[in-house]
C-alpha atoms as a printed R data frame, in Angstrom:
    type eleno elety resid chain resno       x       y       z
1   ATOM     1    CA   MET     A     1 179.191 132.946 216.764
2   ATOM     2    CA   THR     A     2 181.797 130.292 215.956
3   ATOM     3    CA   ILE     A     3 181.590 127.608 213.279
4   ATOM     4    CA   LEU     A     4 181.306 124.975 216.033
5   ATOM     5    CA   GLU     A     5 178.323 126.774 217.568
6   ATOM     6    CA   ILE     A     6 176.610 127.053 214.179
7   ATOM     7    CA   PHE     A     7 177.232 123.353 213.597
8   ATOM     8    CA   LEU     A     8 175.793 122.406 217.002
9   ATOM     9    CA   ILE     A     9 172.713 124.592 216.561
10  ATOM    10    CA   THR     A    10 172.114 123.065 213.133
11  ATOM    11    CA   CYS     A    11 172.375 119.542 214.570
12  ATOM    12    CA   ILE     A    12 169.938 120.373 217.375
13  ATOM    13    CA   VAL     A    13 167.366 121.849 214.991
14  ATOM    14    CA   ILE     A    14 167.715 118.903 212.607
15  ATOM    15    CA   SER     A    15 167.265 116.477 215.508
16  ATOM    16    CA   ILE     A    16 164.133 118.266 216.702
17  ATOM    17    CA   ALA     A    17 162.706 118.118 213.185
18  ATOM    18    CA   TYR     A    18 163.718 114.443 212.912
19  ATOM    19    CA   TYR     A    19 161.790 113.378 216.020
20  ATOM    20    CA   LEU     A    20 158.752 115.460 215.091
21  ATOM    21    CA   PHE     A    21 158.644 113.980 211.598
22  ATOM    22    CA   SER     A    22 159.336 110.431 212.816
23  ATOM    23    CA   ILE     A    23 156.360 110.502 215.190
24  ATOM    24    CA   TYR     A    24 154.187 111.823 212.361
25  ATOM    25    CA   CYS     A    25 155.381 108.972 210.116
26  ATOM    26    CA   THR     A    26 154.738 106.404 212.865
27  ATOM    27    CA   ILE     A    27 151.203 107.597 213.539
28  ATOM    28    CA   SER     A    28 150.296 107.837 209.846
29  ATOM    29    CA   PHE     A    29 151.660 104.326 209.147
30  ATOM    30    CA   PHE     A    30 149.745 102.562 211.906
31  ATOM    31    CA   ASN     A    31 146.555 104.473 211.172
32  ATOM    32    CA   LYS     A    32 146.342 102.532 207.890
33  ATOM    33    CA   GLN     A    33 145.466  99.009 209.011
34  ATOM    34    CA   THR     A    34 145.905  96.004 206.711
35  ATOM    35    CA   GLU     A    35 142.568  94.308 206.116
36  ATOM    36    CA   ILE     A    36 142.278  90.596 206.893
37  ATOM    37    CA   ASP     A    37 140.653  88.503 204.174
38  ATOM    38    CA   ASP     A    38 139.147  85.327 205.642
39  ATOM    39    CA   ASN     A    39 138.780  83.979 202.101
40  ATOM    40    CA   TYR     A    40 142.545  84.060 201.566
41  ATOM    41    CA   LEU     A    41 144.204  81.745 204.088
42  ATOM    42    CA   PRO     A    42 146.885  79.654 202.327
43  ATOM    43    CA   PRO     A    43 148.711  77.073 204.477
44  ATOM    44    CA   ILE     A    44 151.907  78.286 206.131
45  ATOM    45    CA   SER     A    45 155.120  76.643 207.351
46  ATOM    46    CA   ILE     A    46 156.637  78.419 210.359
47  ATOM    47    CA   LEU     A    47 160.369  77.846 210.913
48  ATOM    48    CA   LYS     A    48 161.687  78.630 214.393
49  ATOM    49    CA   PRO     A    49 165.459  78.216 214.875
50  ATOM    50    CA   LEU     A    50 166.487  77.637 218.498
51  ATOM    51    CA   ASN     A    51 169.691  77.939 220.494
52  ATOM    52    CA   GLY     A    52 169.161  77.429 224.214
53  ATOM    53    CA   ILE     A    53 166.306  78.753 226.316
54  ATOM    54    CA   GLU     A    54 165.275  82.305 227.120
55  ATOM    55    CA   ASP     A    55 162.873  84.002 229.518
56  ATOM    56    CA   GLY     A    56 159.252  83.200 228.679
57  ATOM    57    CA   ILE     A    57 160.174  80.790 225.891
58  ATOM    58    CA   TYR     A    58 157.320  78.346 226.562
59  ATOM    59    CA   GLU     A    59 154.719  81.137 226.402
60  ATOM    60    CA   ASN     A    60 156.409  82.433 223.248
61  ATOM    61    CA   PHE     A    61 156.076  79.033 221.574
62  ATOM    62    CA   THR     A    62 152.491  78.430 222.664
63  ATOM    63    CA   SER     A    63 151.403  81.789 221.243
64  ATOM    64    CA   TYR     A    64 152.075  80.320 217.784
65  ATOM    65    CA   CYS     A    65 149.995  77.249 218.653
66  ATOM    66    CA   LYS     A    66 146.948  79.410 219.406
67  ATOM    67    CA   GLN     A    67 146.545  80.984 215.987
68  ATOM    68    CA   ASP     A    68 143.095  81.549 214.533
69  ATOM    69    CA   TYR     A    69 144.219  79.970 211.277
70  ATOM    70    CA   PRO     A    70 143.054  76.786 209.528
71  ATOM    71    CA   VAL     A    71 146.229  75.079 208.287
72  ATOM    72    CA   TYR     A    72 149.799  75.731 209.377
73  ATOM    73    CA   GLN     A    73 152.883  73.823 210.407
74  ATOM    74    CA   ILE     A    74 155.496  74.712 213.038
75  ATOM    75    CA   VAL     A    75 159.040  73.403 212.595
76  ATOM    76    CA   PHE     A    76 161.439  73.893 215.514
77  ATOM    77    CA   GLY     A    77 165.136  73.344 214.849
78  ATOM    78    CA   VAL     A    78 168.264  72.812 216.940
79  ATOM    79    CA   LYS     A    79 171.758  71.689 215.982
80  ATOM    80    CA   ASP     A    80 172.649  69.961 219.274
81  ATOM    81    CA   SER     A    81 170.752  66.977 220.705
82  ATOM    82    CA   LYS     A    82 171.598  68.308 224.200
83  ATOM    83    CA   ASP     A    83 170.080  71.739 223.624
84  ATOM    84    CA   PRO     A    84 167.756  72.513 226.596
85  ATOM    85    CA   ALA     A    85 165.201  74.016 224.210
86  ATOM    86    CA   ILE     A    86 164.318  70.460 223.120
87  ATOM    87    CA   ASP     A    87 162.544  69.790 226.415
88  ATOM    88    CA   VAL     A    88 160.465  72.949 225.974
89  ATOM    89    CA   VAL     A    89 159.486  71.924 222.432
90  ATOM    90    CA   LYS     A    90 158.452  68.469 223.649
91  ATOM    91    CA   LYS     A    91 156.327  70.105 226.321
92  ATOM    92    CA   VAL     A    92 154.625  72.219 223.644
93  ATOM    93    CA   ILE     A    93 154.009  69.155 221.458
94  ATOM    94    CA   ASP     A    94 152.400  67.361 224.408
95  ATOM    95    CA   ALA     A    95 150.229  70.391 225.205
96  ATOM    96    CA   PHE     A    96 149.030  70.795 221.590
97  ATOM    97    CA   PRO     A    97 148.761  67.275 220.121
98  ATOM    98    CA   GLN     A    98 146.311  68.495 217.468
99  ATOM    99    CA   LYS     A    99 148.860  70.887 215.988
100 ATOM   100    CA   ASP     A   100 151.299  70.002 213.208
101 ATOM   101    CA   ILE     A   101 154.573  70.476 215.085
102 ATOM   102    CA   GLU     A   102 157.945  68.956 214.201
103 ATOM   103    CA   LEU     A   103 161.365  69.085 215.844
104 ATOM   104    CA   VAL     A   104 164.478  68.939 213.643
105 ATOM   105    CA   ILE     A   105 167.791  68.036 215.286
106 ATOM   106    CA   CYS     A   106 170.560  68.394 212.729
107 ATOM   107    CA   ASN     A   107 174.057  69.887 212.714
108 ATOM   108    CA   ASP     A   108 174.632  69.998 208.956
109 ATOM   109    CA   VAL     A   109 176.563  73.136 207.994
110 ATOM   110    CA   VAL     A   110 176.348  75.273 204.845
111 ATOM   111    CA   GLY     A   111 178.261  78.299 206.139
112 ATOM   112    CA   ILE     A   112 179.434  80.353 209.112
113 ATOM   113    CA   ASN     A   113 176.073  81.671 210.366
114 ATOM   114    CA   PRO     A   114 174.665  79.036 212.795
115 ATOM   115    CA   LYS     A   115 171.135  80.388 212.532
116 ATOM   116    CA   ILE     A   116 171.166  79.962 208.754
117 ATOM   117    CA   ASN     A   117 172.564  76.438 209.107
118 ATOM   118    CA   ASN     A   118 169.623  75.686 211.367
119 ATOM   119    CA   LEU     A   119 167.078  77.250 209.025
120 ATOM   120    CA   ASN     A   120 168.514  75.413 206.045
121 ATOM   121    CA   ASN     A   121 168.056  72.093 207.834
122 ATOM   122    CA   MET     A   122 164.494  72.981 208.877
123 ATOM   123    CA   TYR     A   123 163.543  74.204 205.403
124 ATOM   124    CA   LYS     A   124 163.749  70.627 204.114
125 ATOM   125    CA   LYS     A   125 160.802  69.744 206.384
126 ATOM   126    CA   ALA     A   126 158.589  72.667 205.341
127 ATOM   127    CA   LYS     A   127 155.390  71.441 203.688
128 ATOM   128    CA   TYR     A   128 153.750  74.596 202.379
129 ATOM   129    CA   ASP     A   129 154.300  77.367 199.872
130 ATOM   130    CA   ILE     A   130 154.322  80.261 202.365
131 ATOM   131    CA   ILE     A   131 157.506  80.068 204.440
132 ATOM   132    CA   LEU     A   132 157.597  82.155 207.633
133 ATOM   133    CA   THR     A   133 160.623  82.498 209.896
134 ATOM   134    CA   ASN     A   134 160.847  84.309 213.205
135 ATOM   135    CA   ASP     A   135 162.975  84.430 216.332
136 ATOM   136    CA   CYS     A   136 162.334  82.368 219.446
137 ATOM   137    CA   ASP     A   137 162.021  85.443 221.703
138 ATOM   138    CA   THR     A   138 158.866  86.654 219.914
139 ATOM   139    CA   ARG     A   139 155.270  86.406 221.126
140 ATOM   140    CA   VAL     A   140 152.132  87.051 219.060
141 ATOM   141    CA   ASN     A   141 148.349  87.115 219.356
142 ATOM   142    CA   GLY     A   142 145.793  84.922 217.611
143 ATOM   143    CA   ASN     A   143 145.387  86.929 214.388
144 ATOM   144    CA   TYR     A   144 149.108  87.171 213.651
145 ATOM   145    CA   LEU     A   145 149.157  84.704 210.751
146 ATOM   146    CA   LYS     A   146 146.084  86.257 209.153
147 ATOM   147    CA   LYS     A   147 147.754  89.671 209.293
148 ATOM   148    CA   ILE     A   148 151.023  88.425 207.853
149 ATOM   149    CA   VAL     A   149 149.534  86.443 204.977
150 ATOM   150    CA   SER     A   150 147.042  89.090 203.783
151 ATOM   151    CA   PRO     A   151 149.529  91.152 201.698
152 ATOM   152    CA   PHE     A   152 150.308  88.070 199.573
153 ATOM   153    CA   ARG     A   153 146.962  88.570 197.848
154 ATOM   154    CA   ASP     A   154 148.983  91.018 195.761
155 ATOM   155    CA   LYS     A   155 151.082  88.785 193.508
156 ATOM   156    CA   SER     A   156 153.810  91.428 193.294
157 ATOM   157    CA   VAL     A   157 154.508  91.081 197.041
158 ATOM   158    CA   GLY     A   158 157.391  88.685 197.556
159 ATOM   159    CA   LEU     A   159 158.083  89.181 201.256
160 ATOM   160    CA   VAL     A   160 156.250  90.424 204.350
161 ATOM   161    CA   THR     A   161 158.047  91.609 207.471
162 ATOM   162    CA   CYS     A   162 157.183  93.381 210.746
163 ATOM   163    CA   ALA     A   163 158.477  95.960 213.164
164 ATOM   164    CA   TYR     A   164 158.641  95.028 216.834
165 ATOM   165    CA   ARG     A   165 158.544  96.288 220.393
166 ATOM   166    CA   GLU     A   166 159.904  95.220 223.791
167 ATOM   167    CA   ASN     A   167 157.495  95.154 226.711
168 ATOM   168    CA   VAL     A   168 158.611  92.609 229.318
169 ATOM   169    CA   LEU     A   169 161.247  94.589 231.166
170 ATOM   170    CA   ASN     A   170 163.229  92.849 233.890
171 ATOM   171    CA   ASN     A   171 165.592  95.581 235.062
172 ATOM   172    CA   ILE     A   172 166.957  99.026 234.234
173 ATOM   173    CA   VAL     A   173 169.287  97.663 231.572
174 ATOM   174    CA   SER     A   174 166.511  95.846 229.708
175 ATOM   175    CA   ARG     A   175 164.514  99.073 229.878
176 ATOM   176    CA   LEU     A   176 167.401 100.902 228.232
177 ATOM   177    CA   GLU     A   177 167.318  98.334 225.430
178 ATOM   178    CA   SER     A   178 163.563  98.780 225.085
179 ATOM   179    CA   ILE     A   179 164.001 102.543 224.744
180 ATOM   180    CA   PHE     A   180 166.335 101.977 221.820
181 ATOM   181    CA   ILE     A   181 163.957  99.546 220.097
182 ATOM   182    CA   ASN     A   182 160.661 101.270 220.887
183 ATOM   183    CA   HIS     A   183 161.669 104.922 220.677
184 ATOM   184    CA   ASP     A   184 164.576 104.943 218.261
185 ATOM   185    CA   PHE     A   185 164.523 101.911 215.967
186 ATOM   186    CA   LEU     A   186 160.723 101.697 215.489
187 ATOM   187    CA   PRO     A   187 160.140 105.361 214.471
188 ATOM   188    CA   SER     A   188 163.293 105.351 212.322
189 ATOM   189    CA   ILE     A   189 161.818 102.493 210.281
190 ATOM   190    CA   MET     A   190 158.629 104.458 209.717
191 ATOM   191    CA   LEU     A   191 160.522 107.586 208.704
192 ATOM   192    CA   ALA     A   192 162.752 105.661 206.293
193 ATOM   193    CA   ARG     A   193 159.636 104.369 204.490
194 ATOM   194    CA   LYS     A   194 158.829 107.936 203.481
195 ATOM   195    CA   PHE     A   195 162.086 108.325 201.570
196 ATOM   196    CA   GLU     A   196 162.900 104.881 200.199
197 ATOM   197    CA   GLU     A   197 161.221 101.697 199.086
198 ATOM   198    CA   LEU     A   198 161.551  98.908 201.636
199 ATOM   199    CA   SER     A   199 164.447  96.656 200.562
200 ATOM   200    CA   TYR     A   200 165.348  94.740 203.740
201 ATOM   201    CA   ALA     A   201 163.583  92.657 206.376
202 ATOM   202    CA   PHE     A   202 163.528  92.171 210.150
203 ATOM   203    CA   GLY     A   203 164.138  88.795 211.790
204 ATOM   204    CA   VAL     A   204 161.115  88.955 214.085
205 ATOM   205    CA   THR     A   205 158.998  88.040 211.048
206 ATOM   206    CA   ILE     A   206 159.978  87.197 207.503
207 ATOM   207    CA   ALA     A   207 157.368  85.538 205.296
208 ATOM   208    CA   THR     A   208 158.016  84.712 201.667
209 ATOM   209    CA   ARG     A   209 156.986  82.216 198.995
210 ATOM   210    CA   ARG     A   210 158.845  78.953 198.507
211 ATOM   211    CA   GLY     A   211 159.340  79.688 194.800
212 ATOM   212    CA   ILE     A   212 161.020  82.997 195.610
213 ATOM   213    CA   MET     A   213 163.154  81.399 198.298
214 ATOM   214    CA   ASP     A   214 164.395  78.806 195.834
215 ATOM   215    CA   LYS     A   215 164.869  81.470 193.141
216 ATOM   216    CA   ILE     A   216 167.348  83.437 195.285
217 ATOM   217    CA   GLY     A   217 169.284  80.279 196.186
218 ATOM   218    CA   GLY     A   218 167.612  79.328 199.468
219 ATOM   219    CA   PHE     A   219 169.027  79.901 202.934
220 ATOM   220    CA   ALA     A   220 172.453  78.666 201.816
221 ATOM   221    CA   GLU     A   221 172.922  81.988 199.964
222 ATOM   222    CA   LEU     A   222 172.853  83.777 203.339
223 ATOM   223    CA   ALA     A   223 175.157  81.408 205.208
224 ATOM   224    CA   ASP     A   224 178.139  83.777 205.445
225 ATOM   225    CA   TYR     A   225 176.228  86.937 206.451
226 ATOM   226    CA   LEU     A   226 175.663  88.142 210.002
227 ATOM   227    CA   ALA     A   227 172.459  90.116 209.321
228 ATOM   228    CA   GLU     A   228 170.705  87.323 207.448
229 ATOM   229    CA   ASP     A   229 167.315  89.031 207.810
230 ATOM   230    CA   PHE     A   230 168.569  92.222 206.147
231 ATOM   231    CA   HIS     A   231 170.140  90.312 203.269
232 ATOM   232    CA   LEU     A   232 167.204  87.970 202.756
233 ATOM   233    CA   GLY     A   233 164.998  90.999 202.203
234 ATOM   234    CA   LYS     A   234 167.623  92.580 199.981
235 ATOM   235    CA   LYS     A   235 167.908  89.476 197.786
236 ATOM   236    CA   VAL     A   236 164.131  89.200 197.398
237 ATOM   237    CA   PHE     A   237 163.978  92.895 196.486
238 ATOM   238    CA   GLU     A   238 166.823  92.581 193.968
239 ATOM   239    CA   ALA     A   239 165.019  89.607 192.414
240 ATOM   240    CA   GLY     A   240 162.243  92.028 191.430
241 ATOM   241    CA   HIS     A   241 159.686  91.471 194.191
242 ATOM   242    CA   LYS     A   242 158.008  94.003 196.441
243 ATOM   243    CA   LEU     A   243 158.581  93.925 200.198
244 ATOM   244    CA   PHE     A   244 155.644  94.731 202.466
245 ATOM   245    CA   LEU     A   245 155.917  96.101 206.012
246 ATOM   246    CA   SER     A   246 152.930  94.834 207.990
247 ATOM   247    CA   ASP     A   247 151.237  97.026 210.585
248 ATOM   248    CA   TYR     A   248 151.363  94.094 213.007
249 ATOM   249    CA   ILE     A   249 153.874  94.822 215.807
250 ATOM   250    CA   VAL     A   250 155.601  91.710 217.132
251 ATOM   251    CA   ASP     A   251 156.326  91.519 220.869
252 ATOM   252    CA   VAL     A   252 159.923  90.674 221.747
253 ATOM   253    CA   ILE     A   253 160.387  89.245 225.231
254 ATOM   254    CA   SER     A   254 163.607  90.673 226.591
255 ATOM   255    CA   GLU     A   255 165.992  88.813 228.852
256 ATOM   256    CA   LYS     A   256 167.464  90.160 232.046
257 ATOM   257    CA   MET     A   257 170.967  91.362 231.262
258 ATOM   258    CA   GLY     A   258 173.830  93.270 232.778
259 ATOM   259    CA   PHE     A   259 175.166  96.527 231.375
260 ATOM   260    CA   THR     A   260 178.219  94.874 229.808
261 ATOM   261    CA   ASP     A   261 176.061  92.406 227.861
262 ATOM   262    CA   TYR     A   262 173.761  95.240 226.811
263 ATOM   263    CA   PHE     A   263 176.675  97.358 225.576
264 ATOM   264    CA   LYS     A   264 178.218  94.454 223.642
265 ATOM   265    CA   HIS     A   265 174.866  93.567 222.076
266 ATOM   266    CA   GLN     A   266 174.222  97.133 221.003
267 ATOM   267    CA   LEU     A   267 177.785  97.500 219.701
268 ATOM   268    CA   ARG     A   268 177.480  94.346 217.599
269 ATOM   269    CA   TRP     A   269 174.155  95.568 216.255
270 ATOM   270    CA   SER     A   270 175.626  98.989 215.441
271 ATOM   271    CA   LYS     A   271 178.625  97.511 213.640
272 ATOM   272    CA   THR     A   272 176.276  95.297 211.638
273 ATOM   273    CA   ILE     A   273 174.141  98.256 210.557
274 ATOM   274    CA   LYS     A   274 177.305 100.196 209.696
275 ATOM   275    CA   ALA     A   275 178.500  97.321 207.497
276 ATOM   276    CA   CYS     A   276 175.134  96.957 205.730
277 ATOM   277    CA   ARG     A   277 174.139 100.625 205.366
278 ATOM   278    CA   PRO     A   278 177.335 102.684 205.914
279 ATOM   279    CA   MET     A   279 176.146 106.067 204.607
280 ATOM   280    CA   GLY     A   280 172.826 106.015 206.420
281 ATOM   281    CA   TYR     A   281 174.513 104.855 209.612
282 ATOM   282    CA   PHE     A   282 177.125 107.611 209.519
283 ATOM   283    CA   PHE     A   283 174.652 110.436 208.905
284 ATOM   284    CA   SER     A   284 172.185 109.107 211.503
285 ATOM   285    CA   ALA     A   285 174.311 110.778 214.177
286 ATOM   286    CA   PHE     A   286 173.363 114.208 212.825
287 ATOM   287    CA   PHE     A   287 169.665 113.399 213.269
288 ATOM   288    CA   LYS     A   288 169.358 111.269 216.393
289 ATOM   289    CA   TYR     A   289 171.737 112.723 218.937
290 ATOM   290    CA   GLY     A   290 170.307 116.157 219.622
291 ATOM   291    CA   ILE     A   291 170.811 115.529 223.330
292 ATOM   292    CA   VAL     A   292 174.588 115.447 222.827
293 ATOM   293    CA   SER     A   293 174.629 118.543 220.606
294 ATOM   294    CA   SER     A   294 172.422 120.513 223.002
295 ATOM   295    CA   LEU     A   295 174.486 119.552 226.056
296 ATOM   296    CA   VAL     A   296 177.740 120.510 224.323
297 ATOM   297    CA   TYR     A   297 176.227 123.828 223.238
298 ATOM   298    CA   LEU     A   298 175.086 124.496 226.814
299 ATOM   299    CA   LEU     A   299 178.576 123.722 228.064
300 ATOM   300    CA   ILE     A   300 180.195 126.092 225.555
301 ATOM   301    CA   CYS     A   301 177.792 128.942 226.315
302 ATOM   302    CA   PHE     A   302 177.992 128.714 230.116
303 ATOM   303    CA   CYS     A   303 181.528 127.509 230.765
304 ATOM   304    CA   PHE     A   304 183.557 129.648 228.375
305 ATOM   305    CA   PRO     A   305 184.017 133.436 228.637
306 ATOM   306    CA   THR     A   306 182.936 133.953 225.031
307 ATOM   307    CA   GLY     A   307 179.366 132.905 225.847
308 ATOM   308    CA   THR     A   308 176.982 135.880 225.646
309 ATOM   309    CA   SER     A   309 173.678 136.156 227.498
310 ATOM   310    CA   SER     A   310 171.733 135.788 224.245
311 ATOM   311    CA   ALA     A   311 173.711 132.660 223.332
312 ATOM   312    CA   GLN     A   312 173.068 131.237 226.796
313 ATOM   313    CA   ALA     A   313 169.351 131.895 226.445
314 ATOM   314    CA   LEU     A   314 169.338 130.244 223.020
315 ATOM   315    CA   SER     A   315 171.201 127.191 224.321
316 ATOM   316    CA   VAL     A   316 168.702 126.728 227.166
317 ATOM   317    CA   THR     A   317 165.759 127.170 224.789
318 ATOM   318    CA   LEU     A   318 167.122 124.634 222.332
319 ATOM   319    CA   PHE     A   319 167.901 122.139 225.091
320 ATOM   320    CA   ILE     A   320 164.415 122.389 226.602
321 ATOM   321    CA   THR     A   321 162.776 122.251 223.175
322 ATOM   322    CA   PHE     A   322 164.701 119.167 222.117
323 ATOM   323    CA   LEU     A   323 164.113 117.346 225.398
324 ATOM   324    CA   SER     A   324 160.394 118.173 225.297
325 ATOM   325    CA   VAL     A   325 160.012 116.910 221.740
326 ATOM   326    CA   ARG     A   326 161.963 113.754 222.581
327 ATOM   327    CA   ILE     A   327 159.847 113.014 225.660
328 ATOM   328    CA   ILE     A   328 156.516 113.820 223.991
329 ATOM   329    CA   SER     A   329 157.257 111.686 220.931
330 ATOM   330    CA   ALA     A   330 158.384 108.770 223.124
331 ATOM   331    CA   SER     A   331 155.277 109.129 225.286
332 ATOM   332    CA   ILE     A   332 152.992 109.010 222.239
333 ATOM   333    CA   ILE     A   333 154.691 105.863 220.960
334 ATOM   334    CA   SER     A   334 154.454 104.256 224.416
335 ATOM   335    CA   TYR     A   335 150.783 105.074 224.760
336 ATOM   336    CA   LYS     A   336 149.615 104.216 221.245
337 ATOM   337    CA   PHE     A   337 151.915 101.486 219.948
338 ATOM   338    CA   THR     A   338 154.267  99.784 222.402
339 ATOM   339    CA   LYS     A   339 151.856  99.376 225.331
340 ATOM   340    CA   ASP     A   340 154.593 100.338 227.774
341 ATOM   341    CA   ARG     A   341 152.799 102.683 230.163
342 ATOM   342    CA   LYS     A   342 155.750 102.818 232.574
343 ATOM   343    CA   ILE     A   343 158.395 104.378 230.372
344 ATOM   344    CA   MET     A   344 161.044 105.980 232.562
345 ATOM   345    CA   LEU     A   345 161.393 109.343 230.870
346 ATOM   346    CA   LEU     A   346 164.595 110.190 232.731
347 ATOM   347    CA   LEU     A   347 166.243 107.262 230.969
348 ATOM   348    CA   LEU     A   348 165.648 108.779 227.522
349 ATOM   349    CA   PRO     A   349 168.610 111.203 227.551
350 ATOM   350    CA   ILE     A   350 170.791 108.566 229.259
351 ATOM   351    CA   SER     A   351 169.876 106.054 226.559
352 ATOM   352    CA   ASP     A   352 170.634 108.603 223.826
353 ATOM   353    CA   ILE     A   353 174.042 109.423 225.305
354 ATOM   354    CA   ILE     A   354 174.944 105.729 225.623
355 ATOM   355    CA   SER     A   355 173.755 105.192 222.053
356 ATOM   356    CA   PHE     A   356 176.015 108.013 220.868
357 ATOM   357    CA   ILE     A   357 178.989 106.474 222.681
358 ATOM   358    CA   ILE     A   358 178.204 103.138 220.999
359 ATOM   359    CA   TRP     A   359 177.962 104.907 217.616
360 ATOM   360    CA   CYS     A   360 181.448 106.395 218.126
361 ATOM   361    CA   THR     A   361 182.859 103.077 219.381
362 ATOM   362    CA   SER     A   362 181.488 101.194 216.368
363 ATOM   363    CA   PHE     A   363 184.094 102.854 214.145
364 ATOM   364    CA   LEU     A   364 186.949 101.356 216.195
365 ATOM   365    CA   GLY     A   365 187.456  98.115 214.305
366 ATOM   366    CA   ASN     A   366 185.288  95.458 212.677
367 ATOM   367    CA   LYS     A   367 185.675  92.545 215.057
368 ATOM   368    CA   ILE     A   368 182.597  91.247 216.865
369 ATOM   369    CA   THR     A   369 181.685  88.526 219.349
370 ATOM   370    CA   TRP     A   370 178.574  86.493 218.574
371 ATOM   371    CA   ARG     A   371 177.357  83.396 220.405
372 ATOM   372    CA   GLY     A   372 180.733  82.927 222.031
373 ATOM   373    CA   SER     A   373 182.770  83.123 218.806
374 ATOM   374    CA   ARG     A   374 184.888  85.903 217.324
375 ATOM   375    CA   PHE     A   375 184.246  87.131 213.790
376 ATOM   376    CA   LEU     A   376 185.606  89.692 211.385
377 ATOM   377    CA   LEU     A   377 182.727  91.729 209.990
378 ATOM   378    CA   LYS     A   378 183.379  92.638 206.378
379 ATOM   379    CA   LYS     A   379 181.878  95.287 204.128
380 ATOM   380    CA   GLY     A   380 178.301  94.442 203.266
381 ATOM   381    CA   GLY     A   381 177.767  92.323 206.379
382 ATOM   382    CA   MET     A   382 179.689  89.152 205.514
383 ATOM   383    CA   ILE     A   383 181.545  87.483 208.374
384 ATOM   384    CA   GLU     A   384 184.746  85.490 208.690
385 ATOM   385    CA   GLU     A   385 185.522  83.449 211.786
386 ATOM   386    CA   ILE     A   386 188.711  84.504 213.558
């Protein structure tokens, strides 16, 4: 047996163990539900930065207007007075006149990141101590705010964030993206919690206290970072506060996209993760891409004269074992957590292979395209416009 074969077998076994352990971590995490305390309902300011319109955006916005929560404010923000999202916000305001909703139109700039510029302008209009930010493509149910605010009963908690799932799938490409989020990113978060204290946040939901936000320098401190959600969590953690991962799963409403847009989006995301967590990103390939290792091992055993019958049998066994574990773990997540009953299991290995190609491509330079502009992505996640 060659060194390459030993390496491939090791990678396959590690990947099988990774997916088995990740599904265990996912199930054990969501089995422990955060209790809602109806006696602890502090007022909340929700900041929603906007940039154009997306599929289902009106329904996304109205889901925040239907919260079973006594006092909260929603601040929408755009930088351009011609942004089409303004009309949607006005429609929401007309539909919910009893809600405290405000629209901020301001193009003041504090740095390169346009989302942070927007948030910084909106933050000036926030009325309450609990500040919650989330993306415009998210949709929630009526107990969302109660779930998010409950961990703040513990004074040591400085930030609450959430994992997320994609369920509205418009075409094959959007389903590929959902496979990555639902069956790769989500379980990897749960597994990481077993080995390290949470020190970063996810943009679908970030709730913190105004005093902490001001203590770390406000949104302006994040103005030159691409992954502002990651670094906001990191700064709160470094300031000595605990981060809490809620068991609430936020729904992300995906847009219809072509394969090129999907590949570029995933590549930008991968380069961002590589810049923020380089060691973890590099070694993730040895855990996640068992499909590639098993296919290469099959190829070596069956297409080269050195392949023995016992090696061929082992390669088939490992391939079937890995694929079975991958499919079963994805099916469990679909059934129990992501509510996607129509997962196309044949897309799992295709998604994994594409993801591996993106992982390899991410090491070919640090230039990215974001919102129509070109940036140089520096170490740590800072960006410089090209």
